[in-house]
SEMARPA-735842 format. One record per residue (C-alpha): residue in three letters; x, y, z. Coordinates in steps of 0.5 Angstrom, whole numbers, plus 500, padded with zeros to 3 digits. Example, Ala and Ser with C-alpha at 12.3 -4.5 7.8 and 13.67 -1.06 7.14 Angstrom:
<pts>
ALA525491516/SER527498514/
</pts>
This chain:
<pts>
MET421948615/VAL418945621/ARG415939622/ARG410938627/PRO405932629/LEU398935628/SER396933635/THR401938638/THR399944633/ALA394949634/ALA392954629/LEU388960627/VAL383961622/ARG380967621/GLY383969628/LEU379963632/PRO383958635/ILE383952632/GLN387945635/VAL388939630/TRP388933633/GLY392926629/THR398923627/ALA400926620/ASP405931619/ILE404938616/GLN410943613/LEU410950612/GLN414952606/GLY412958605/TYR408964603/VAL405966596/PRO407973595/ALA402978593/PRO400978588/PHE400971586/LEU394972582/GLY396976576/ASP391980571/THR395977565/CYS399971564/GLU406975564/THR404979570/ALA402973575/ASP407971580/GLU409964580/VAL407958586/GLN413953587/LEU409946587/ASP413941591/GLU415934589/GLN414930594/LEU408933598/THR401936596/THR401943594/GLN395947596/ILE394954593/ASN388956598/LEU383962595/PRO380968598/ALA373967601/ALA371971595/GLY366970588/GLY368973581/ILE376971582/SER379971575/GLY387971574/TRP393968572/ILE398963576/ARG404961574/LEU407954576/ALA414952577/GLY418948581/ALA416941578/VAL418941571/GLY417934568/ARG413931573/SER406929574/TYR400932578/ASP393929580/PHE390936581/VAL384936585/LEU378943585/ASN377943593/GLY371945595/LEU370950589/GLY365948583/LEU365951576/SER359953573/ASP360953565/ALA354950563/PRO352954557/TYR345956559/PHE348960565/SER349968562/GLU356970561/SER357973567/ASP355967572/ARG360962568/SER366960571/SER372956568/LEU379954570/SER384952564/PHE391949565/CYS395952560/ASP403950558/SER405957557/CYS402964556/ASP403964549/PRO397965545/ALA397959542/ALA398955548/THR395948549/CYS390949554/VAL386943558/ALA379945561/ILE378943568/GLN373938570/SER369940577/GLY368934581/ILE374930578/THR381928579/GLN385930572/THR393928571/LEU397934569/PHE404934567/ILE408940568/THR412944563/GLN416950563/GLY411955563/SER405952565/VAL399956568/MET393956571/HIS388961569/LEU382962573/GLN375966570/ASN370968575/ILE371963580/ASP367963587/ALA370961593/ARG365963598/ALA363958603/ASP358958608/THR362956614/ILE369957617/ALA371950616/SER369950609/GLN373956607/ALA379953610/GLY381948605/MET378951598/GLY383951594/LEU387948588/TRP391942590/PHE396939587/GLN399931589/PRO405928586/VAL403922582/GLN408917585/GLY412912581/GLY409915574/ALA413915567/ASP416921569/GLN419919576/
</pts>
């Protein structure tokens, strides 16, 4: 793991060089193995949540993203969860093919407890052994390269909570 000030870090976004200015630290922990988004809950790969830093799962710039993501590495911890740049269209007046949703479940079991994720608000999620995210028909397309770079699922560890 390498930590560098953002002011000295150059990156590529969709093949275009960018320079990021600022004084915050960044940390590349690793690449998510493909396919991390499984067709079924049981076939999804695990994404390790960091217990100290925000974990961001970027989605590909595509429409109709559906599948499962298993969460690991942070059992017994609470995270403030934010959909960054993604909207959900789950209103009943949308046709079934146009609806999208995101759920957080405590396991892959058919009797699992699941919570619907709401667009535009921060929700606190408690991670248990077997926690999963279920995405249905998510649209992660963006109009600009800058907005595509940060679209996804953000997990911010809750500091000083009851689970600490």
